[in-house]
N, C-alpha and C positions, 0 to 999 in steps of 0.2 A: 608119748608115742606108743602106738600099738605094738604088741609083741611081734606080729607078723611084719610090720613095717621096719622095725629095728633089725629083724633077721634079714630082710631084703637089703637094707643099707649095708649091713655087715657083709653080705654076700658080694655086693657090687665092689666095695672097698677091698675086700680080700682078693677078688679076681684081678683088680687093677694092680695091686702090688705084686702079685705072682707074675703077671705078664710083664711088669716092669723089670723084674729080676731076670726074666728070660730074654727080653729083647735088648737089654743094655749092652751086652758084649757085641751083638750084631751091629748096633748103631755105632759103637766105638770102632769096630772094624771098618765100617763104611767111611767113617771120618778119617781113618788112617790111610785108606786106599785112594780116596778122592778128595777134592777140595772141601775143606771144613765149612766154609761159608756157604757154598752151594748146597751141601748136604743139609746144613742147618735150615736154610731157607725152604728147601723142599719139604723137610719134615715139619717145619712150622706151618706151612700151607696145608699139608695133609692133616695135621692136628686141628687146625682151625676149621677145616671142612667137616671133620668128625665132630668138633665142638658145636658147630651150628646144627648139625644133624641130630645132636643129642636132644635138642629142643623138641623135635618131632617124634621121638621114639617113646612108646608107651609100654612095651613088653619088657619085663624085668630082665630077661636074658639078653635082649638087644641093648638095653640100658647098660648092662654089665660089659658087653663087648665094646660098645662105643666109648664108654667112660674109660675102660681099660686101655684101649688104643690111644686115646688122648693123653692119659697120664703116663703111659709107657713112652710115648714119643717125647713128651716134655721132660720126663725124668732122664731119658737117654741123652738128650742134647744139652741138658743143664751143665754138666761138667765141661763140655766143650765151650759153651758160652762163657762160663766163669774163667776158663783158661784164656780165652780171647780177650776178656776184659782186663785180666791181671797183667798181661804182657803188652797192653795198649799203652800208647804214649800219654793218654789222658788219665786224669785221676779217676779212681773207681766211683766215688760219690758224684762226680760231675757227669759221668755217663748215665747213671741211674736217674739223675734229676732232670736231664734234658731230653 
């Protein structure tokens, strides 16, 4: 891998984790105020739209922004999804397999 390409990848990944740390409390607050399932669905739809737009982006700064938003949303809703799965009446492995 080129030295420039490695630094670009490092830049994108670093930005995504920083934005994840910033947005996680806000996503948790949204889930506390409103219905968790609706908030999760809305955030999953937004992250899928940004995920598909990631294919079309070629500028390194736009790549960092789009990737950061997707990762921040997915990292933000992951604890809520895990909580919903663990309190479910179904077994954890059964939900993941089906």
